[in-house]
CHARMM internal coordinates of N, CA and C (Angstrom, degrees):
IC EDIT
DIST 1 N 1 CA 1.3655
DIST 1 CA 1 C 1.4925
ANGL 1 N 1 CA 1 C 110.64
DIST 1 C 2 N 1.3166
ANGL 1 CA 1 C 2 N 119.78
DIHE 1 N 1 CA 1 C 2 N 142.90
DIST 2 N 2 CA 1.4383
ANGL 1 C 2 N 2 CA 123.35
DIHE 1 CA 1 C 2 N 2 CA 179.23
DIST 2 CA 2 C 1.5595
ANGL 2 N 2 CA 2 C 108.55
DIHE 1 C 2 N 2 CA 2 C -74.05
DIST 2 C 3 N 1.3494
ANGL 2 CA 2 C 3 N 112.49
DIHE 2 N 2 CA 2 C 3 N 151.86
DIST 3 N 3 CA 1.3973
ANGL 2 C 3 N 3 CA 121.00
DIHE 2 CA 2 C 3 N 3 CA -178.57
DIST 3 CA 3 C 1.5390
ANGL 3 N 3 CA 3 C 115.55
DIHE 2 C 3 N 3 CA 3 C -67.18
DIST 3 C 4 N 1.3242
ANGL 3 CA 3 C 4 N 112.02
DIHE 3 N 3 CA 3 C 4 N -17.86
DIST 4 N 4 CA 1.4766
ANGL 3 C 4 N 4 CA 118.30
DIHE 3 CA 3 C 4 N 4 CA 179.09
DIST 4 CA 4 C 1.4913
ANGL 4 N 4 CA 4 C 110.02
DIHE 3 C 4 N 4 CA 4 C -79.62
DIST 4 C 5 N 1.3051
ANGL 4 CA 4 C 5 N 122.79
DIHE 4 N 4 CA 4 C 5 N -22.71
DIST 5 N 5 CA 1.4402
ANGL 4 C 5 N 5 CA 125.53
DIHE 4 CA 4 C 5 N 5 CA -178.89
DIST 5 CA 5 C 1.4749
ANGL 5 N 5 CA 5 C 116.98
DIHE 4 C 5 N 5 CA 5 C -94.18
DIST 5 C 6 N 1.3616
ANGL 5 CA 5 C 6 N 114.24
DIHE 5 N 5 CA 5 C 6 N -22.93
DIST 6 N 6 CA 1.4115
ANGL 5 C 6 N 6 CA 119.03
DIHE 5 CA 5 C 6 N 6 CA 176.89
DIST 6 CA 6 C 1.5223
ANGL 6 N 6 CA 6 C 110.97
DIHE 5 C 6 N 6 CA 6 C -98.12
DIST 6 C 7 N 1.2839
ANGL 6 CA 6 C 7 N 116.80
DIHE 6 N 6 CA 6 C 7 N 125.62
DIST 7 N 7 CA 1.4626
ANGL 6 C 7 N 7 CA 122.42
DIHE 6 CA 6 C 7 N 7 CA -170.66
DIST 7 CA 7 C 1.4995
ANGL 7 N 7 CA 7 C 110.34
DIHE 6 C 7 N 7 CA 7 C -63.57
DIST 7 C 8 N 1.2818
ANGL 7 CA 7 C 8 N 118.80
DIHE 7 N 7 CA 7 C 8 N -45.53
DIST 8 N 8 CA 1.5006
ANGL 7 C 8 N 8 CA 122.10
DIHE 7 CA 7 C 8 N 8 CA -177.40
DIST 8 CA 8 C 1.5423
ANGL 8 N 8 CA 8 C 108.17
DIHE 7 C 8 N 8 CA 8 C -64.01
DIST 8 C 9 N 1.2703
ANGL 8 CA 8 C 9 N 116.18
DIHE 8 N 8 CA 8 C 9 N -40.93
DIST 9 N 9 CA 1.5372
ANGL 8 C 9 N 9 CA 117.89
DIHE 8 CA 8 C 9 N 9 CA -177.64
DIST 9 CA 9 C 1.5574
ANGL 9 N 9 CA 9 C 106.71
DIHE 8 C 9 N 9 CA 9 C -70.46
DIST 9 C 10 N 1.2826
ANGL 9 CA 9 C 10 N 118.41
DIHE 9 N 9 CA 9 C 10 N -36.91
DIST 10 N 10 CA 1.4934
ANGL 9 C 10 N 10 CA 118.85
DIHE 9 CA 9 C 10 N 10 CA 179.92
DIST 10 CA 10 C 1.5366
ANGL 10 N 10 CA 10 C 110.66
DIHE 9 C 10 N 10 CA 10 C -65.52
DIST 10 C 11 N 1.3338
ANGL 10 CA 10 C 11 N 116.54
DIHE 10 N 10 CA 10 C 11 N -38.28
DIST 11 N 11 CA 1.4652
ANGL 10 C 11 N 11 CA 115.45
DIHE 10 CA 10 C 11 N 11 CA 177.35
DIST 11 CA 11 C 1.5566
ANGL 11 N 11 CA 11 C 111.41
DIHE 10 C 11 N 11 CA 11 C -67.71
DIST 11 C 12 N 1.3021
ANGL 11 CA 11 C 12 N 117.69
DIHE 11 N 11 CA 11 C 12 N -33.99
DIST 12 N 12 CA 1.4878
ANGL 11 C 12 N 12 CA 119.02
DIHE 11 CA 11 C 12 N 12 CA 178.23
DIST 12 CA 12 C 1.5191
ANGL 12 N 12 CA 12 C 108.74
DIHE 11 C 12 N 12 CA 12 C -68.36
DIST 12 C 13 N 1.3304
ANGL 12 CA 12 C 13 N 119.81
DIHE 12 N 12 CA 12 C 13 N -39.27
DIST 13 N 13 CA 1.4306
ANGL 12 C 13 N 13 CA 120.98
DIHE 12 CA 12 C 13 N 13 CA 179.01
DIST 13 CA 13 C 1.4930
ANGL 13 N 13 CA 13 C 112.48
DIHE 12 C 13 N 13 CA 13 C -66.39
DIST 13 C 14 N 1.3272
ANGL 13 CA 13 C 14 N 120.81
DIHE 13 N 13 CA 13 C 14 N -38.17
DIST 14 N 14 CA 1.4115
ANGL 13 C 14 N 14 CA 124.26
DIHE 13 CA 13 C 14 N 14 CA 174.78
DIST 14 CA 14 C 1.5319
ANGL 14 N 14 CA 14 C 114.07
DIHE 13 C 14 N 14 CA 14 C -64.53
DIST 14 C 15 N 1.2995
ANGL 14 CA 14 C 15 N 113.84
DIHE 14 N 14 CA 14 C 15 N -43.55
DIST 15 N 15 CA 1.5119
ANGL 14 C 15 N 15 CA 119.03
DIHE 14 CA 14 C 15 N 15 CA 179.39
DIST 15 CA 15 C 1.5529
ANGL 15 N 15 CA 15 C 111.13
DIHE 14 C 15 N 15 CA 15 C -64.83
DIST 15 C 16 N 1.3646
ANGL 15 CA 15 C 16 N 114.99
DIHE 15 N 15 CA 15 C 16 N -41.14
DIST 16 N 16 CA 1.4447
ANGL 15 C 16 N 16 CA 116.97
DIHE 15 CA 15 C 16 N 16 CA -179.23
DIST 16 CA 16 C 1.5462
ANGL 16 N 16 CA 16 C 109.68
DIHE 15 C 16 N 16 CA 16 C -72.05
DIST 16 C 17 N 1.3486
ANGL 16 CA 16 C 17 N 119.08
DIHE 16 N 16 CA 16 C 17 N -32.09
DIST 17 N 17 CA 1.4358
ANGL 16 C 17 N 17 CA 121.45
DIHE 16 CA 16 C 17 N 17 CA 176.01
DIST 17 CA 17 C 1.5963
ANGL 17 N 17 CA 17 C 110.83
DIHE 16 C 17 N 17 CA 17 C -65.10
DIST 17 C 18 N 1.3335
ANGL 17 CA 17 C 18 N 115.52
DIHE 17 N 17 CA 17 C 18 N -39.78
DIST 18 N 18 CA 1.5088
ANGL 17 C 18 N 18 CA 119.14
DIHE 17 CA 17 C 18 N 18 CA 175.58
DIST 18 CA 18 C 1.4958
ANGL 18 N 18 CA 18 C 109.29
DIHE 17 C 18 N 18 CA 18 C -64.16
DIST 18 C 19 N 1.3347
ANGL 18 CA 18 C 19 N 117.29
DIHE 18 N 18 CA 18 C 19 N -44.82
DIST 19 N 19 CA 1.5292
ANGL 18 C 19 N 19 CA 118.66
DIHE 18 CA 18 C 19 N 19 CA -179.14
DIST 19 CA 19 C 1.5344
ANGL 19 N 19 CA 19 C 110.00
DIHE 18 C 19 N 19 CA 19 C -60.63
DIST 19 C 20 N 1.3165
ANGL 19 CA 19 C 20 N 115.27
DIHE 19 N 19 CA 19 C 20 N -50.32
DIST 20 N 20 CA 1.4763
ANGL 19 C 20 N 20 CA 117.39
DIHE 19 CA 19 C 20 N 20 CA 179.76
DIST 20 CA 20 C 1.5248
ANGL 20 N 20 CA 20 C 113.47
DIHE 19 C 20 N 20 CA 20 C -58.62
DIST 20 C 21 N 1.2894
ANGL 20 CA 20 C 21 N 119.73
DIHE 20 N 20 CA 20 C 21 N -41.19
DIST 21 N 21 CA 1.4786
ANGL 20 C 21 N 21 CA 120.35
DIHE 20 CA 20 C 21 N 21 CA -178.47
DIST 21 CA 21 C 1.4716
ANGL 21 N 21 CA 21 C 108.88
DIHE 20 C 21 N 21 CA 21 C -67.43
DIST 21 C 22 N 1.2919
ANGL 21 CA 21 C 22 N 120.80
DIHE 21 N 21 CA 21 C 22 N -42.09
DIST 22 N 22 CA 1.4934
ANGL 21 C 22 N 22 CA 121.03
DIHE 21 CA 21 C 22 N 22 CA 179.50
DIST 22 CA 22 C 1.5018
ANGL 22 N 22 CA 22 C 111.53
DIHE 21 C 22 N 22 CA 22 C -67.41
DIST 22 C 23 N 1.3407
ANGL 22 CA 22 C 23 N 117.62
DIHE 22 N 22 CA 22 C 23 N -35.91
DIST 23 N 23 CA 1.4760
ANGL 22 C 23 N 23 CA 119.74
DIHE 22 CA 22 C 23 N 23 CA 179.16
DIST 23 CA 23 C 1.5602
ANGL 23 N 23 CA 23 C 109.24
DIHE 22 C 23 N 23 CA 23 C -68.04
DIST 23 C 24 N 1.2970
ANGL 23 CA 23 C 24 N 117.66
DIHE 23 N 23 CA 23 C 24 N -39.35
DIST 24 N 24 CA 1.4706
ANGL 23 C 24 N 24 CA 120.19
DIHE 23 CA 23 C 24 N 24 CA -177.99
DIST 24 CA 24 C 1.5134
ANGL 24 N 24 CA 24 C 107.90
DIHE 23 C 24 N 24 CA 24 C -72.35
DIST 24 C 25 N 1.3572
ANGL 24 CA 24 C 25 N 119.73
DIHE 24 N 24 CA 24 C 25 N -33.63
DIST 25 N 25 CA 1.4517
ANGL 24 C 25 N 25 CA 120.31
DIHE 24 CA 24 C 25 N 25 CA 175.24
DIST 25 CA 25 C 1.5363
ANGL 25 N 25 CA 25 C 112.85
DIHE 24 C 25 N 25 CA 25 C -61.87
DIST 25 C 26 N 1.3559
ANGL 25 CA 25 C 26 N 116.90
DIHE 25 N 25 CA 25 C 26 N -35.05
DIST 26 N 26 CA 1.4635
ANGL 25 C 26 N 26 CA 118.33
DIHE 25 CA 25 C 26 N 26 CA 178.57
DIST 26 CA 26 C 1.4728
ANGL 26 N 26 CA 26 C 112.11
DIHE 25 C 26 N 26 CA 26 C -76.30
DIST 26 C 27 N 1.2962
ANGL 26 CA 26 C 27 N 117.08
DIHE 26 N 26 CA 26 C 27 N -30.25
DIST 27 N 27 CA 1.5532
ANGL 26 C 27 N 27 CA 119.29
DIHE 26 CA 26 C 27 N 27 CA 176.20
DIST 27 CA 27 C 1.4675
ANGL 27 N 27 CA 27 C 114.60
DIHE 26 C 27 N 27 CA 27 C -74.19
DIST 27 C 28 N 1.3507
ANGL 27 CA 27 C 28 N 112.18
DIHE 27 N 27 CA 27 C 28 N -49.30
DIST 28 N 28 CA 1.5238
ANGL 27 C 28 N 28 CA 117.72
DIHE 27 CA 27 C 28 N 28 CA -174.54
DIST 28 CA 28 C 1.5411
ANGL 28 N 28 CA 28 C 106.52
DIHE 27 C 28 N 28 CA 28 C -137.87
DIST 28 C 29 N 1.3102
ANGL 28 CA 28 C 29 N 115.90
DIHE 28 N 28 CA 28 C 29 N 89.83
DIST 29 N 29 CA 1.4782
ANGL 28 C 29 N 29 CA 117.13
DIHE 28 CA 28 C 29 N 29 CA -179.69
DIST 29 CA 29 C 1.4667
ANGL 29 N 29 CA 29 C 115.42
DIHE 28 C 29 N 29 CA 29 C -64.02
DIST 29 C 30 N 1.3488
ANGL 29 CA 29 C 30 N 118.60
DIHE 29 N 29 CA 29 C 30 N -20.05
DIST 30 N 30 CA 1.4967
ANGL 29 C 30 N 30 CA 119.80
DIHE 29 CA 29 C 30 N 30 CA -179.81
DIST 30 CA 30 C 1.4645
ANGL 30 N 30 CA 30 C 109.93
DIHE 29 C 30 N 30 CA 30 C -75.44
DIST 30 C 31 N 1.3409
ANGL 30 CA 30 C 31 N 120.64
DIHE 30 N 30 CA 30 C 31 N -21.73
DIST 31 N 31 CA 1.5257
ANGL 30 C 31 N 31 CA 120.11
DIHE 30 CA 30 C 31 N 31 CA 178.18
DIST 31 CA 31 C 1.5482
ANGL 31 N 31 CA 31 C 111.89
DIHE 30 C 31 N 31 CA 31 C -72.44
DIST 31 C 32 N 1.3294
ANGL 31 CA 31 C 32 N 116.00
DIHE 31 N 31 CA 31 C 32 N -28.13
DIST 32 N 32 CA 1.4417
ANGL 31 C 32 N 32 CA 117.93
DIHE 31 CA 31 C 32 N 32 CA 179.93
DIST 32 CA 32 C 1.5261
ANGL 32 N 32 CA 32 C 103.94
DIHE 31 C 32 N 32 CA 32 C -111.05
DIST 32 C 33 N 1.3643
ANGL 32 CA 32 C 33 N 115.68
DIHE 32 N 32 CA 32 C 33 N 82.87
DIST 33 N 33 CA 1.4500
ANGL 32 C 33 N 33 CA 121.91
DIHE 32 CA 32 C 33 N 33 CA -173.90
DIST 33 CA 33 C 1.5783
ANGL 33 N 33 CA 33 C 104.79
DIHE 32 C 33 N 33 CA 33 C -79.14
DIST 33 C 34 N 1.3433
ANGL 33 CA 33 C 34 N 109.75
DIHE 33 N 33 CA 33 C 34 N 147.20
DIST 34 N 34 CA 1.4685
ANGL 33 C 34 N 34 CA 118.90
DIHE 33 CA 33 C 34 N 34 CA -179.39
DIST 34 CA 34 C 1.5039
ANGL 34 N 34 CA 34 C 113.29
DIHE 33 C 34 N 34 CA 34 C -86.04
DIST 34 C 35 N 1.3561
ANGL 34 CA 34 C 35 N 118.01
DIHE 34 N 34 CA 34 C 35 N -4.77
DIST 35 N 35 CA 1.4454
ANGL 34 C 35 N 35 CA 119.94
DIHE 34 CA 34 C 35 N 35 CA -178.23
DIST 35 CA 35 C 1.5188
ANGL 35 N 35 CA 35 C 112.16
DIHE 34 C 35 N 35 CA 35 C -101.67
DIST 35 C 36 N 1.2802
ANGL 35 CA 35 C 36 N 117.50
DIHE 35 N 35 CA 35 C 36 N 4.21
DIST 36 N 36 CA 1.5274
ANGL 35 C 36 N 36 CA 118.99
DIHE 35 CA 35 C 36 N 36 CA -175.62
DIST 36 CA 36 C 1.5211
ANGL 36 N 36 CA 36 C 109.34
DIHE 35 C 36 N 36 CA 36 C -84.33
DIST 36 C 37 N 1.2707
ANGL 36 CA 36 C 37 N 113.10
DIHE 36 N 36 CA 36 C 37 N 149.81
DIST 37 N 37 CA 1.4992
ANGL 36 C 37 N 37 CA 122.30
DIHE 36 CA 36 C 37 N 37 CA 178.00
DIST 37 CA 37 C 1.5222
ANGL 37 N 37 CA 37 C 109.49
DIHE 36 C 37 N 37 CA 37 C -126.29
DIST 37 C 38 N 1.3209
ANGL 37 CA 37 C 38 N 114.05
DIHE 37 N 37 CA 37 C 38 N 161.35
DIST 38 N 38 CA 1.4623
ANGL 37 C 38 N 38 CA 116.01
DIHE 37 CA 37 C 38 N 38 CA 174.95
DIST 38 CA 38 C 1.4626
ANGL 38 N 38 CA 38 C 109.44
DIHE 37 C 38 N 38 CA 38 C 90.31
DIST 38 C 39 N 1.3402
ANGL 38 CA 38 C 39 N 115.38
DIHE 38 N 38 CA 38 C 39 N -145.94
DIST 39 N 39 CA 1.4060
ANGL 38 C 39 N 39 CA 123.62
DIHE 38 CA 38 C 39 N 39 CA -177.88
DIST 39 CA 39 C 1.5253
ANGL 39 N 39 CA 39 C 114.06
DIHE 38 C 39 N 39 CA 39 C -63.09
DIST 39 C 40 N 1.3663
ANGL 39 CA 39 C 40 N 118.59
DIHE 39 N 39 CA 39 C 40 N -39.59
DIST 40 N 40 CA 1.4245
ANGL 39 C 40 N 40 CA 122.35
DIHE 39 CA 39 C 40 N 40 CA -177.06
DIST 40 CA 40 C 1.5398
ANGL 40 N 40 CA 40 C 107.52
DIHE 39 C 40 N 40 CA 40 C -75.77
DIST 40 C 41 N 1.3184
ANGL 40 CA 40 C 41 N 122.52
DIHE 40 N 40 CA 40 C 41 N -20.89
DIST 41 N 41 CA 1.4486
ANGL 40 C 41 N 41 CA 124.08
DIHE 40 CA 40 C 41 N 41 CA 174.55
DIST 41 CA 41 C 1.4940
ANGL 41 N 41 CA 41 C 112.37
DIHE 40 C 41 N 41 CA 41 C -67.03
DIST 41 C 42 N 1.3694
ANGL 41 CA 41 C 42 N 115.06
DIHE 41 N 41 CA 41 C 42 N -20.88
DIST 42 N 42 CA 1.4620
ANGL 41 C 42 N 42 CA 121.10
DIHE 41 CA 41 C 42 N 42 CA 177.46
DIST 42 CA 42 C 1.5150
ANGL 42 N 42 CA 42 C 111.36
DIHE 41 C 42 N 42 CA 42 C -60.84
DIST 42 C 43 N 1.3321
ANGL 42 CA 42 C 43 N 118.78
DIHE 42 N 42 CA 42 C 43 N -36.38
DIST 43 N 43 CA 1.4116
ANGL 42 C 43 N 43 CA 125.21
DIHE 42 CA 42 C 43 N 43 CA -179.27
DIST 43 CA 43 C 1.5289
ANGL 43 N 43 CA 43 C 110.77
DIHE 42 C 43 N 43 CA 43 C -63.75
DIST 43 C 44 N 1.3611
ANGL 43 CA 43 C 44 N 115.22
DIHE 43 N 43 CA 43 C 44 N -43.00
DIST 44 N 44 CA 1.4417
ANGL 43 C 44 N 44 CA 121.33
DIHE 43 CA 43 C 44 N 44 CA -179.56
DIST 44 CA 44 C 1.5000
ANGL 44 N 44 CA 44 C 109.84
DIHE 43 C 44 N 44 CA 44 C -71.03
DIST 44 C 45 N 1.3394
ANGL 44 CA 44 C 45 N 121.23
DIHE 44 N 44 CA 44 C 45 N -36.03
DIST 45 N 45 CA 1.4546
ANGL 44 C 45 N 45 CA 120.54
DIHE 44 CA 44 C 45 N 45 CA 178.32
DIST 45 CA 45 C 1.5022
ANGL 45 N 45 CA 45 C 109.93
DIHE 44 C 45 N 45 CA 45 C -70.02
DIST 45 C 46 N 1.3819
ANGL 45 CA 45 C 46 N 119.45
DIHE 45 N 45 CA 45 C 46 N -34.32
DIST 46 N 46 CA 1.4538
ANGL 45 C 46 N 46 CA 120.57
DIHE 45 CA 45 C 46 N 46 CA 175.73
DIST 46 CA 46 C 1.4940
ANGL 46 N 46 CA 46 C 110.56
DIHE 45 C 46 N 46 CA 46 C -66.07
DIST 46 C 47 N 1.3406
ANGL 46 CA 46 C 47 N 116.83
DIHE 46 N 46 CA 46 C 47 N -41.50
DIST 47 N 47 CA 1.4658
ANGL 46 C 47 N 47 CA 118.79
DIHE 46 CA 46 C 47 N 47 CA 178.32
DIST 47 CA 47 C 1.5325
ANGL 47 N 47 CA 47 C 114.10
DIHE 46 C 47 N 47 CA 47 C -64.24
DIST 47 C 48 N 1.2896
ANGL 47 CA 47 C 48 N 116.72
DIHE 47 N 47 CA 47 C 48 N -33.16
DIST 48 N 48 CA 1.4706
ANGL 47 C 48 N 48 CA 120.84
DIHE 47 CA 47 C 48 N 48 CA 176.22
DIST 48 CA 48 C 1.4972
ANGL 48 N 48 CA 48 C 110.23
DIHE 47 C 48 N 48 CA 48 C -67.79
DIST 48 C 49 N 1.3134
ANGL 48 CA 48 C 49 N 114.69
DIHE 48 N 48 CA 48 C 49 N -44.42
DIST 49 N 49 CA 1.5469
ANGL 48 C 49 N 49 CA 120.63
DIHE 48 CA 48 C 49 N 49 CA 177.24
DIST 49 CA 49 C 1.4974
ANGL 49 N 49 CA 49 C 108.76
DIHE 48 C 49 N 49 CA 49 C -59.75
DIST 49 C 50 N 1.3682
ANGL 49 CA 49 C 50 N 117.87
DIHE 49 N 49 CA 49 C 50 N -44.28
DIST 50 N 50 CA 1.4563
ANGL 49 C 50 N 50 CA 119.94
DIHE 49 CA 49 C 50 N 50 CA -177.99
DIST 50 CA 50 C 1.6000
ANGL 50 N 50 CA 50 C 112.67
DIHE 49 C 50 N 50 CA 50 C -66.27
DIST 50 C 51 N 1.3177
ANGL 50 CA 50 C 51 N 112.69
DIHE 50 N 50 CA 50 C 51 N -32.08
DIST 51 N 51 CA 1.5307
ANGL 50 C 51 N 51 CA 117.76
DIHE 50 CA 50 C 51 N 51 CA 177.66
DIST 51 CA 51 C 1.4769
ANGL 51 N 51 CA 51 C 111.92
DIHE 50 C 51 N 51 CA 51 C -73.61
DIST 51 C 52 N 1.3459
ANGL 51 CA 51 C 52 N 118.85
DIHE 51 N 51 CA 51 C 52 N -44.23
DIST 52 N 52 CA 1.4093
ANGL 51 C 52 N 52 CA 122.61
DIHE 51 CA 51 C 52 N 52 CA -171.77
DIST 52 CA 52 C 1.4886
ANGL 52 N 52 CA 52 C 111.71
DIHE 51 C 52 N 52 CA 52 C -79.71
DIST 52 C 53 N 1.3154
ANGL 52 CA 52 C 53 N 118.17
DIHE 52 N 52 CA 52 C 53 N -32.33
DIST 53 N 53 CA 1.4707
ANGL 52 C 53 N 53 CA 122.79
DIHE 52 CA 52 C 53 N 53 CA -175.45
DIST 53 CA 53 C 1.4618
ANGL 53 N 53 CA 53 C 109.70
DIHE 52 C 53 N 53 CA 53 C -115.11
DIST 53 C 54 N 1.3122
ANGL 53 CA 53 C 54 N 119.09
DIHE 53 N 53 CA 53 C 54 N 33.94
DIST 54 N 54 CA 1.5341
ANGL 53 C 54 N 54 CA 122.50
DIHE 53 CA 53 C 54 N 54 CA -174.42
DIST 54 CA 54 C 1.5044
ANGL 54 N 54 CA 54 C 112.22
DIHE 53 C 54 N 54 CA 54 C -57.69
DIST 54 C 55 N 1.3710
ANGL 54 CA 54 C 55 N 122.98
DIHE 54 N 54 CA 54 C 55 N -42.94
DIST 55 N 55 CA 1.5384
ANGL 54 C 55 N 55 CA 119.15
DIHE 54 CA 54 C 55 N 55 CA 177.43
DIST 55 CA 55 C 1.4788
ANGL 55 N 55 CA 55 C 111.38
DIHE 54 C 55 N 55 CA 55 C -57.64
DIST 55 C 56 N 1.2894
ANGL 55 CA 55 C 56 N 116.95
DIHE 55 N 55 CA 55 C 56 N -44.48
DIST 56 N 56 CA 1.5184
ANGL 55 C 56 N 56 CA 121.69
DIHE 55 CA 55 C 56 N 56 CA -177.45
DIST 56 CA 56 C 1.5274
ANGL 56 N 56 CA 56 C 109.38
DIHE 55 C 56 N 56 CA 56 C -67.99
DIST 56 C 57 N 1.2655
ANGL 56 CA 56 C 57 N 119.73
DIHE 56 N 56 CA 56 C 57 N -41.76
DIST 57 N 57 CA 1.4753
ANGL 56 C 57 N 57 CA 123.09
DIHE 56 CA 56 C 57 N 57 CA -178.70
DIST 57 CA 57 C 1.4949
ANGL 57 N 57 CA 57 C 110.04
DIHE 56 C 57 N 57 CA 57 C -67.68
DIST 57 C 58 N 1.3606
ANGL 57 CA 57 C 58 N 117.26
DIHE 57 N 57 CA 57 C 58 N -38.93
DIST 58 N 58 CA 1.5032
ANGL 57 C 58 N 58 CA 121.08
DIHE 57 CA 57 C 58 N 58 CA 174.85
DIST 58 CA 58 C 1.4740
ANGL 58 N 58 CA 58 C 111.97
DIHE 57 C 58 N 58 CA 58 C -64.17
DIST 58 C 59 N 1.3663
ANGL 58 CA 58 C 59 N 115.36
DIHE 58 N 58 CA 58 C 59 N -43.04
DIST 59 N 59 CA 1.4733
ANGL 58 C 59 N 59 CA 116.74
DIHE 58 CA 58 C 59 N 59 CA 175.94
DIST 59 CA 59 C 1.4858
ANGL 59 N 59 CA 59 C 116.27
DIHE 58 C 59 N 59 CA 59 C -62.79
DIST 59 C 60 N 1.3377
ANGL 59 CA 59 C 60 N 112.54
DIHE 59 N 59 CA 59 C 60 N -35.18
DIST 60 N 60 CA 1.5114
ANGL 59 C 60 N 60 CA 116.12
DIHE 59 CA 59 C 60 N 60 CA 177.20
DIST 60 CA 60 C 1.5623
ANGL 60 N 60 CA 60 C 110.00
DIHE 59 C 60 N 60 CA 60 C -68.88
DIST 60 C 61 N 1.3415
ANGL 60 CA 60 C 61 N 117.40
DIHE 60 N 60 CA 60 C 61 N -34.89
DIST 61 N 61 CA 1.4568
ANGL 60 C 61 N 61 CA 121.09
DIHE 60 CA 60 C 61 N 61 CA 175.19
DIST 61 CA 61 C 1.5376
ANGL 61 N 61 CA 61 C 110.95
DIHE 60 C 61 N 61 CA 61 C -59.06
DIST 61 C 62 N 1.3771
ANGL 61 CA 61 C 62 N 113.80
DIHE 61 N 61 CA 61 C 62 N -50.05
DIST 62 N 62 CA 1.4445
ANGL 61 C 62 N 62 CA 122.05
DIHE 61 CA 61 C 62 N 62 CA -175.81
DIST 62 CA 62 C 1.5609
ANGL 62 N 62 CA 62 C 109.20
DIHE 61 C 62 N 62 CA 62 C -61.01
DIST 62 C 63 N 1.3330
ANGL 62 CA 62 C 63 N 115.19
DIHE 62 N 62 CA 62 C 63 N -46.90
DIST 63 N 63 CA 1.5240
ANGL 62 C 63 N 63 CA 118.26
DIHE 62 CA 62 C 63 N 63 CA -178.08
DIST 63 CA 63 C 1.4485
ANGL 63 N 63 CA 63 C 107.47
DIHE 62 C 63 N 63 CA 63 C -66.54
DIST 63 C 64 N 1.3277
ANGL 63 CA 63 C 64 N 121.95
DIHE 63 N 63 CA 63 C 64 N -40.19
DIST 64 N 64 CA 1.4696
ANGL 63 C 64 N 64 CA 120.19
DIHE 63 CA 63 C 64 N 64 CA -179.77
DIST 64 CA 64 C 1.5467
ANGL 64 N 64 CA 64 C 110.25
DIHE 63 C 64 N 64 CA 64 C -67.81
DIST 64 C 65 N 1.2667
ANGL 64 CA 64 C 65 N 121.36
DIHE 64 N 64 CA 64 C 65 N -34.73
DIST 65 N 65 CA 1.5217
ANGL 64 C 65 N 65 CA 124.77
DIHE 64 CA 64 C 65 N 65 CA 175.30
DIST 65 CA 65 C 1.5503
ANGL 65 N 65 CA 65 C 106.85
DIHE 64 C 65 N 65 CA 65 C -63.90
DIST 65 C 66 N 1.2437
ANGL 65 CA 65 C 66 N 117.69
DIHE 65 N 65 CA 65 C 66 N -48.79
DIST 66 N 66 CA 1.4717
ANGL 65 C 66 N 66 CA 120.73
DIHE 65 CA 65 C 66 N 66 CA -176.90
DIST 66 CA 66 C 1.5581
ANGL 66 N 66 CA 66 C 110.76
DIHE 65 C 66 N 66 CA 66 C -60.06
DIST 66 C 67 N 1.3070
ANGL 66 CA 66 C 67 N 112.19
DIHE 66 N 66 CA 66 C 67 N -50.31
DIST 67 N 67 CA 1.5024
ANGL 66 C 67 N 67 CA 114.53
DIHE 66 CA 66 C 67 N 67 CA 179.70
DIST 67 CA 67 C 1.4922
ANGL 67 N 67 CA 67 C 114.47
DIHE 66 C 67 N 67 CA 67 C -66.11
DIST 67 C 68 N 1.3073
ANGL 67 CA 67 C 68 N 115.90
DIHE 67 N 67 CA 67 C 68 N -31.51
DIST 68 N 68 CA 1.4870
ANGL 67 C 68 N 68 CA 116.50
DIHE 67 CA 67 C 68 N 68 CA 176.24
DIST 68 CA 68 C 1.5134
ANGL 68 N 68 CA 68 C 113.73
DIHE 67 C 68 N 68 CA 68 C -72.88
DIST 68 C 69 N 1.3126
ANGL 68 CA 68 C 69 N 117.69
DIHE 68 N 68 CA 68 C 69 N -34.20
DIST 69 N 69 CA 1.4446
ANGL 68 C 69 N 69 CA 123.26
DIHE 68 CA 68 C 69 N 69 CA -178.13
DIST 69 CA 69 C 1.6195
ANGL 69 N 69 CA 69 C 112.24
DIHE 68 C 69 N 69 CA 69 C -76.99
DIST 69 C 70 N 1.2691
ANGL 69 CA 69 C 70 N 115.29
DIHE 69 N 69 CA 69 C 70 N -39.45
DIST 70 N 70 CA 1.4372
ANGL 69 C 70 N 70 CA 117.85
DIHE 69 CA 69 C 70 N 70 CA -172.01
DIST 70 CA 70 C 1.5163
ANGL 70 N 70 CA 70 C 114.66
DIHE 69 C 70 N 70 CA 70 C -109.00
DIST 70 C 71 N 1.2626
ANGL 70 CA 70 C 71 N 121.43
DIHE 70 N 70 CA 70 C 71 N -16.46
DIST 71 N 71 CA 1.4764
ANGL 70 C 71 N 71 CA 122.04
DIHE 70 CA 70 C 71 N 71 CA -175.90
DIST 71 CA 71 C 1.4807
ANGL 71 N 71 CA 71 C 116.41
DIHE 70 C 71 N 71 CA 71 C -120.94
DIST 71 C 72 N 1.3310
ANGL 71 CA 71 C 72 N 117.46
DIHE 71 N 71 CA 71 C 72 N 19.50
DIST 72 N 72 CA 1.4385
ANGL 71 C 72 N 72 CA 122.62
DIHE 71 CA 71 C 72 N 72 CA 179.21
DIST 72 CA 72 C 1.5173
ANGL 72 N 72 CA 72 C 108.70
DIHE 71 C 72 N 72 CA 72 C -114.20
END
COOR INIT
IC SEED 1 N 1 CA 1 C
IC BUILD
């Protein structure tokens, strides 16, 4: 089943997208420009969410990893 149709997989994809965008923002801030709009602005918004809510995003990653390893 596609990750878009399974709610658990969709949440994992969103959390990993947020983690990747915030990681890229720390490595190369010029790649995630703050003046972009539209589809590319989504990367900046995800990076901001990852920076501001990093404890919750990290907790979501750990919970997703545990459920994937032990309950699938």
